[in-house]
MMTF fields as JSON, N, C-alpha, C and O atoms, coordinates in Angstrom:
{
  "mmtfVersion": "1.0.0",
  "mmtfProducer": "UNKNOWN",
  "numBonds": 291,
  "numAtoms": 292,
  "numGroups": 73,
  "numChains": 1,
  "numModels": 1,
  "chainsPerModel": [1],
  "groupsPerChain": [73],
  "chainIdList": ["A"],
  "bondAtomList": [4, 2, 8, 6, 12, 10, 16, 14, 20, 18, 24, 22, 28, 26, 32, 30, 36, 34, 40, 38, 44, 42, 48, 46, 52, 50, 56, 54, 60, 58, 64, 62, 68, 66, 72, 70, 76, 74, 80, 78, 84, 82, 88, 86, 92, 90, 96, 94, 100, 98, 104, 102, 108, 106, 112, 110, 116, 114, 120, 118, 124, 122, 128, 126, 132, 130, 136, 134, 140, 138, 144, 142, 148, 146, 152, 150, 156, 154, 160, 158, 164, 162, 168, 166, 172, 170, 176, 174, 180, 178, 184, 182, 188, 186, 192, 190, 196, 194, 200, 198, 204, 202, 208, 206, 212, 210, 216, 214, 220, 218, 224, 222, 228, 226, 232, 230, 236, 234, 240, 238, 244, 242, 248, 246, 252, 250, 256, 254, 260, 258, 264, 262, 268, 266, 272, 270, 276, 274, 280, 278, 284, 282, 288, 286],
  "bondOrderList": [1, 1, 1, 1, 1, 1, 1, 1, 1, 1, 1, 1, 1, 1, 1, 1, 1, 1, 1, 1, 1, 1, 1, 1, 1, 1, 1, 1, 1, 1, 1, 1, 1, 1, 1, 1, 1, 1, 1, 1, 1, 1, 1, 1, 1, 1, 1, 1, 1, 1, 1, 1, 1, 1, 1, 1, 1, 1, 1, 1, 1, 1, 1, 1, 1, 1, 1, 1, 1, 1, 1, 1],
  "groupList": [{"groupName": "MET", "atomNameList": ["N", "CA", "C", "O"], "elementList": ["N", "C", "C", "O"], "formalChargeList": [0, 0, 0, 0], "bondAtomList": [1, 0, 2, 1, 3, 2], "bondOrderList": [1, 1, 2], "singleLetterCode": "M", "chemCompType": "L-PEPTIDE LINKING"}, {"groupName": "TYR", "atomNameList": ["N", "CA", "C", "O"], "elementList": ["N", "C", "C", "O"], "formalChargeList": [0, 0, 0, 0], "bondAtomList": [1, 0, 2, 1, 3, 2], "bondOrderList": [1, 1, 2], "singleLetterCode": "Y", "chemCompType": "L-PEPTIDE LINKING"}, {"groupName": "GLN", "atomNameList": ["N", "CA", "C", "O"], "elementList": ["N", "C", "C", "O"], "formalChargeList": [0, 0, 0, 0], "bondAtomList": [1, 0, 2, 1, 3, 2], "bondOrderList": [1, 1, 2], "singleLetterCode": "Q", "chemCompType": "L-PEPTIDE LINKING"}, {"groupName": "PHE", "atomNameList": ["N", "CA", "C", "O"], "elementList": ["N", "C", "C", "O"], "formalChargeList": [0, 0, 0, 0], "bondAtomList": [1, 0, 2, 1, 3, 2], "bondOrderList": [1, 1, 2], "singleLetterCode": "F", "chemCompType": "L-PEPTIDE LINKING"}, {"groupName": "PRO", "atomNameList": ["N", "CA", "C", "O"], "elementList": ["N", "C", "C", "O"], "formalChargeList": [0, 0, 0, 0], "bondAtomList": [1, 0, 2, 1, 3, 2], "bondOrderList": [1, 1, 2], "singleLetterCode": "P", "chemCompType": "L-PEPTIDE LINKING"}, {"groupName": "SER", "atomNameList": ["N", "CA", "C", "O"], "elementList": ["N", "C", "C", "O"], "formalChargeList": [0, 0, 0, 0], "bondAtomList": [1, 0, 2, 1, 3, 2], "bondOrderList": [1, 1, 2], "singleLetterCode": "S", "chemCompType": "L-PEPTIDE LINKING"}, {"groupName": "THR", "atomNameList": ["N", "CA", "C", "O"], "elementList": ["N", "C", "C", "O"], "formalChargeList": [0, 0, 0, 0], "bondAtomList": [1, 0, 2, 1, 3, 2], "bondOrderList": [1, 1, 2], "singleLetterCode": "T", "chemCompType": "L-PEPTIDE LINKING"}, {"groupName": "ASN", "atomNameList": ["N", "CA", "C", "O"], "elementList": ["N", "C", "C", "O"], "formalChargeList": [0, 0, 0, 0], "bondAtomList": [1, 0, 2, 1, 3, 2], "bondOrderList": [1, 1, 2], "singleLetterCode": "N", "chemCompType": "L-PEPTIDE LINKING"}, {"groupName": "GLY", "atomNameList": ["N", "CA", "C", "O"], "elementList": ["N", "C", "C", "O"], "formalChargeList": [0, 0, 0, 0], "bondAtomList": [1, 0, 2, 1, 3, 2], "bondOrderList": [1, 1, 2], "singleLetterCode": "G", "chemCompType": "PEPTIDE LINKING"}, {"groupName": "ARG", "atomNameList": ["N", "CA", "C", "O"], "elementList": ["N", "C", "C", "O"], "formalChargeList": [0, 0, 0, 0], "bondAtomList": [1, 0, 2, 1, 3, 2], "bondOrderList": [1, 1, 2], "singleLetterCode": "R", "chemCompType": "L-PEPTIDE LINKING"}, {"groupName": "TRP", "atomNameList": ["N", "CA", "C", "O"], "elementList": ["N", "C", "C", "O"], "formalChargeList": [0, 0, 0, 0], "bondAtomList": [1, 0, 2, 1, 3, 2], "bondOrderList": [1, 1, 2], "singleLetterCode": "W", "chemCompType": "L-PEPTIDE LINKING"}, {"groupName": "ALA", "atomNameList": ["N", "CA", "C", "O"], "elementList": ["N", "C", "C", "O"], "formalChargeList": [0, 0, 0, 0], "bondAtomList": [1, 0, 2, 1, 3, 2], "bondOrderList": [1, 1, 2], "singleLetterCode": "A", "chemCompType": "L-PEPTIDE LINKING"}, {"groupName": "LEU", "atomNameList": ["N", "CA", "C", "O"], "elementList": ["N", "C", "C", "O"], "formalChargeList": [0, 0, 0, 0], "bondAtomList": [1, 0, 2, 1, 3, 2], "bondOrderList": [1, 1, 2], "singleLetterCode": "L", "chemCompType": "L-PEPTIDE LINKING"}, {"groupName": "LYS", "atomNameList": ["N", "CA", "C", "O"], "elementList": ["N", "C", "C", "O"], "formalChargeList": [0, 0, 0, 0], "bondAtomList": [1, 0, 2, 1, 3, 2], "bondOrderList": [1, 1, 2], "singleLetterCode": "K", "chemCompType": "L-PEPTIDE LINKING"}, {"groupName": "GLU", "atomNameList": ["N", "CA", "C", "O"], "elementList": ["N", "C", "C", "O"], "formalChargeList": [0, 0, 0, 0], "bondAtomList": [1, 0, 2, 1, 3, 2], "bondOrderList": [1, 1, 2], "singleLetterCode": "E", "chemCompType": "L-PEPTIDE LINKING"}, {"groupName": "VAL", "atomNameList": ["N", "CA", "C", "O"], "elementList": ["N", "C", "C", "O"], "formalChargeList": [0, 0, 0, 0], "bondAtomList": [1, 0, 2, 1, 3, 2], "bondOrderList": [1, 1, 2], "singleLetterCode": "V", "chemCompType": "L-PEPTIDE LINKING"}, {"groupName": "ASP", "atomNameList": ["N", "CA", "C", "O"], "elementList": ["N", "C", "C", "O"], "formalChargeList": [0, 0, 0, 0], "bondAtomList": [1, 0, 2, 1, 3, 2], "bondOrderList": [1, 1, 2], "singleLetterCode": "D", "chemCompType": "L-PEPTIDE LINKING"}, {"groupName": "HIS", "atomNameList": ["N", "CA", "C", "O"], "elementList": ["N", "C", "C", "O"], "formalChargeList": [0, 0, 0, 0], "bondAtomList": [1, 0, 2, 1, 3, 2], "bondOrderList": [1, 1, 2], "singleLetterCode": "H", "chemCompType": "L-PEPTIDE LINKING"}],
  "groupTypeList": [0, 1, 2, 3, 4, 5, 6, 7, 8, 7, 2, 9, 8, 10, 6, 11, 11, 12, 6, 9, 6, 13, 3, 8, 11, 14, 15, 15, 16, 15, 15, 15, 9, 11, 17, 8, 12, 6, 6, 9, 7, 16, 15, 13, 11, 8, 8, 6, 13, 11, 2, 13, 8, 10, 15, 8, 12, 6, 11, 12, 6, 11, 11, 11, 16, 5, 16, 16, 2, 0, 14, 12, 14],
  "groupIdList": [1, 2, 3, 4, 5, 6, 7, 8, 9, 10, 11, 12, 13, 14, 15, 16, 17, 18, 19, 20, 21, 22, 23, 24, 25, 26, 27, 28, 29, 30, 31, 32, 33, 34, 35, 36, 37, 38, 39, 40, 41, 42, 43, 44, 45, 46, 47, 48, 49, 50, 51, 52, 53, 54, 55, 56, 57, 58, 59, 60, 61, 62, 63, 64, 65, 66, 67, 68, 69, 70, 71, 72, 73],
  "secStructList": [7, 7, 7, 7, 7, 7, 6, 6, 7, 7, 6, 6, 7, 7, 7, 7, 1, 1, 7, 2, 2, 2, 2, 2, 2, 2, 2, 2, 2, 2, 2, 2, 2, 2, 2, 7, 7, 7, 7, 3, 3, 3, 3, 3, 7, 1, 1, 1, 1, 3, 3, 3, 3, 7, 1, 1, 7, 7, 7, 7, 7, 7, 7, 1, 1, 6, 6, 7, 7, 7, 7, 7, 7],
  "xCoordList": [92.809, 92.394, 93.525, 94.16, 93.773, 94.829, 94.463, 93.338, 95.389, 95.195, 95.957, 97.178, 95.25, 95.912, 96.709, 96.26, 97.907, 98.702, 97.984, 97.199, 98.252, 97.685, 98.193, 99.336, 97.351, 97.79, 98.736, 99.351, 98.862, 99.797, 101.198, 102.129, 101.341, 102.627, 102.488, 101.469, 103.487, 103.46, 104.837, 105.672, 105.084, 106.344, 107.544, 108.666, 107.345, 108.455, 108.637, 109.596, 107.741, 107.852, 107.266, 107.49, 106.509, 105.909, 104.61, 103.946, 104.245, 102.95, 102.243, 102.888, 100.933, 100.13, 99.918, 99.696, 99.991, 99.756, 98.269, 97.894, 97.433, 95.982, 95.386, 95.929, 94.288, 93.574, 92.881, 92.705, 92.493, 91.795, 90.502, 90.17, 89.778, 88.522, 88.774, 88.069, 89.777, 90.095, 90.565, 90.173, 91.394, 91.851, 90.663, 90.565, 89.762, 88.596, 87.739, 87.254, 87.547, 86.749, 87.452, 86.801, 88.771, 89.505, 89.699, 89.626, 89.943, 90.2, 88.951, 89.075, 87.764, 86.532, 86.474, 86.164, 86.766, 86.735, 87.817, 87.565, 88.999, 90.101, 89.777, 90.036, 89.227, 88.896, 87.798, 87.848, 86.827, 85.779, 86.394, 86.103, 87.246, 87.843, 88.835, 88.865, 89.634, 90.682, 90.168, 90.636, 89.205, 88.786, 87.299, 86.854, 86.531, 85.103, 84.328, 83.247, 84.872, 84.217, 83.691, 84.413, 82.44, 81.865, 81.847, 81.906, 81.766, 81.753, 80.427, 79.379, 80.517, 79.333, 79.25, 80.263, 78.061, 77.859, 77.655, 77.304, 77.874, 77.608, 78.846, 78.721, 80.016, 81.256, 81.544, 81.602, 81.722, 82.034, 83.548, 84.208, 84.097, 85.538, 85.848, 85.755, 86.212, 86.659, 85.569, 85.783, 84.455, 83.376, 82.055, 82.012, 80.995, 79.68, 79.095, 78.141, 79.656, 79.138, 79.606, 80.802, 78.675, 79.013, 79.621, 79.299, 80.497, 81.111, 81.269, 81.043, 81.655, 81.851, 83.163, 84.145, 83.166, 84.39, 84.12, 83.068, 85.084, 84.972, 85.048, 85.79, 84.285, 84.358, 85.206, 84.943, 86.222, 87.084, 88.309, 89.023, 88.581, 89.757, 90.725, 90.36, 91.964, 92.972, 94.154, 94.625, 94.625, 95.794, 97.051, 97.155, 98.01, 99.279, 100.376, 100.325, 101.367, 102.509, 103.557, 103.578, 104.408, 105.463, 106.452, 106.802, 106.899, 107.882, 109.237, 109.582, 109.994, 111.314, 112.252, 113.085, 112.128, 112.955, 112.134, 111.055, 112.625, 111.851, 111.631, 110.705, 112.469, 112.269, 111.134, 110.613, 110.752, 109.698, 108.394, 107.974, 107.75, 106.506, 105.326, 105.461, 104.188, 102.981, 102.053, 101.987, 101.344, 100.38, 98.982, 98.732, 98.071, 96.683, 96.009, 96.24, 95.175, 94.456, 93.148, 92.415],
  "yCoordList": [140.936, 142.277, 142.938, 142.295, 144.221, 144.964, 145.21, 145.614, 144.972, 145.234, 146.504, 146.555, 147.532, 148.74, 148.444, 147.693, 149.048, 148.822, 149.337, 150.283, 148.725, 149.152, 150.537, 150.876, 151.353, 152.674, 152.565, 153.558, 151.391, 151.174, 150.839, 150.701, 150.711, 150.342, 149.035, 148.353, 148.69, 147.436, 146.795, 147.204, 145.8, 145.081, 145.961, 145.605, 147.097, 148.0, 149.049, 149.82, 149.091, 150.062, 151.417, 152.383, 151.513, 152.782, 152.982, 152.01, 154.21, 154.522, 155.518, 156.322, 155.467, 156.373, 157.689, 157.721, 158.782, 160.099, 160.306, 161.01, 159.691, 159.776, 158.384, 157.495, 158.199, 156.936, 156.956, 158.019, 155.805, 155.712, 156.528, 157.192, 156.484, 157.228, 158.727, 159.462, 159.182, 160.606, 161.107, 162.193, 160.333, 160.711, 160.829, 161.793, 159.843, 159.867, 161.099, 161.684, 161.5, 162.687, 163.959, 164.867, 164.029, 165.233, 165.352, 166.458, 164.254, 164.321, 164.784, 165.466, 164.432, 164.891, 166.413, 167.023, 167.032, 168.489, 169.14, 170.165, 168.562, 169.119, 169.073, 170.045, 167.984, 167.857, 168.853, 169.429, 169.059, 170.047, 171.438, 172.165, 171.812, 173.154, 173.332, 174.393, 172.326, 172.463, 172.291, 172.969, 171.383, 171.038, 171.252, 171.132, 171.568, 171.782, 170.519, 170.582, 169.367, 168.087, 167.487, 167.39, 167.09, 166.397, 164.9, 164.486, 164.094, 162.647, 162.217, 162.816, 161.165, 160.548, 159.119, 158.522, 158.578, 157.206, 156.22, 155.064, 156.669, 155.811, 155.597, 155.403, 155.63, 155.471, 153.986, 153.229, 153.58, 152.178, 152.04, 152.83, 151.05, 150.834, 149.35, 148.702, 148.817, 147.435, 146.384, 145.295, 146.651, 145.674, 146.339, 147.412, 145.701, 146.253, 146.995, 147.757, 146.781, 147.429, 148.881, 149.157, 149.796, 151.214, 151.502, 150.844, 152.488, 152.885, 154.394, 155.078, 154.913, 156.352, 156.763, 156.022, 157.96, 158.467, 159.762, 160.379, 160.17, 161.402, 161.064, 160.166, 161.775, 161.631, 162.791, 163.948, 162.482, 163.5, 163.823, 164.772, 163.069, 163.29, 162.138, 160.972, 162.472, 161.459, 161.656, 162.779, 160.595, 160.662, 160.583, 159.75, 161.465, 161.472, 160.982, 161.214, 160.304, 159.9, 161.0, 161.788, 161.056, 162.063, 161.803, 160.656, 162.871, 162.745, 162.371, 162.81, 161.568, 161.16, 162.363, 162.437, 163.294, 164.491, 165.643, 165.945, 166.285, 167.35, 168.55, 169.329, 168.722, 169.831, 169.546, 170.464, 168.29, 167.883, 167.749, 166.638, 168.869, 168.863, 169.226, 170.001, 168.656, 168.934, 169.817, 169.699, 170.694, 171.548, 171.1, 170.744, 171.118, 170.804, 172.056, 173.153, 171.895, 173.048, 173.258, 174.186],
  "zCoordList": [155.035, 155.388, 156.18, 157.015, 155.916, 156.591, 158.043, 158.337, 158.948, 160.371, 160.734, 160.584, 161.21, 161.648, 162.915, 163.781, 163.015, 164.222, 165.461, 165.39, 166.561, 167.834, 168.194, 167.885, 168.851, 169.285, 170.471, 170.859, 171.047, 172.16, 171.663, 172.457, 170.372, 169.791, 169.03, 169.143, 168.27, 167.53, 167.592, 168.398, 166.755, 166.819, 166.503, 166.862, 165.843, 165.549, 166.635, 166.592, 167.598, 168.672, 168.335, 169.065, 167.228, 166.831, 167.587, 167.946, 167.831, 168.412, 167.51, 166.837, 167.496, 166.67, 167.395, 168.606, 166.632, 167.213, 167.489, 168.426, 166.669, 166.822, 166.766, 166.111, 167.441, 167.29, 165.935, 165.34, 165.456, 164.168, 164.197, 163.216, 165.303, 165.439, 165.4, 164.708, 166.141, 166.189, 164.823, 164.396, 164.14, 162.803, 161.846, 161.088, 161.885, 161.008, 161.214, 160.245, 162.454, 162.748, 162.268, 161.751, 162.434, 162.05, 160.549, 160.013, 159.857, 158.418, 157.662, 156.645, 158.132, 157.481, 157.491, 156.468, 158.626, 158.742, 157.875, 157.242, 157.843, 157.055, 155.56, 154.849, 155.08, 153.661, 153.276, 152.189, 154.135, 153.844, 153.725, 152.776, 154.685, 154.675, 153.525, 152.902, 153.237, 152.224, 150.795, 149.88, 150.602, 149.246, 148.973, 147.831, 150.01, 149.821, 149.504, 148.919, 149.886, 149.625, 150.915, 151.907, 150.894, 152.042, 151.749, 150.591, 152.805, 152.602, 152.004, 152.241, 151.226, 150.631, 151.131, 151.495, 151.147, 151.615, 150.472, 150.705, 149.238, 148.077, 147.204, 145.995, 147.793, 147.035, 146.849, 147.818, 145.602, 145.292, 145.209, 144.534, 145.886, 145.852, 145.87, 146.913, 144.733, 144.661, 144.658, 144.125, 145.209, 145.252, 144.933, 144.33, 145.338, 145.049, 146.244, 146.092, 147.427, 148.621, 148.695, 148.59, 148.873, 148.98, 150.348, 151.337, 150.388, 151.641, 151.686, 150.687, 152.838, 152.979, 152.335, 152.366, 151.75, 151.138, 150.411, 150.579, 149.597, 148.822, 147.349, 146.952, 146.539, 145.095, 144.579, 144.905, 143.772, 143.203, 144.027, 143.705, 145.08, 145.917, 145.688, 145.834, 145.326, 145.046, 145.985, 146.167, 146.568, 147.445, 146.592, 145.692, 146.888, 146.174, 147.107, 148.315, 146.539, 147.344, 147.282, 146.336, 148.266, 148.295, 147.174, 146.896, 146.532, 145.451, 146.046, 147.143, 145.326, 145.802, 145.881, 146.785, 144.952, 144.932, 145.507, 144.996, 146.555, 147.216, 146.3, 146.531, 145.252, 144.32, 143.344, 142.71, 143.222, 142.3, 143.062, 143.383, 143.355, 144.141, 143.235, 142.288, 143.548, 142.781, 143.601, 144.824, 142.923, 143.607, 143.219, 142.068, 144.185, 143.904, 143.376, 143.883, 142.359, 141.805, 142.487, 142.145]
}
């Protein structure tokens, strides 16, 4: 299981700008305002146990070339 780095820093000396709890609370509001999607409690991911998430929202990685950008419709 993935371990999130401590907000106090980690072995690389990085610190988090937001705590995991604070990020979770803020991202829900941003997704509602930007995409009109509210969280659901019945999202299946990898197993049979349902979890909270969004249906129809896909995370994109940054393009290697800054001129090659994608726009969300």
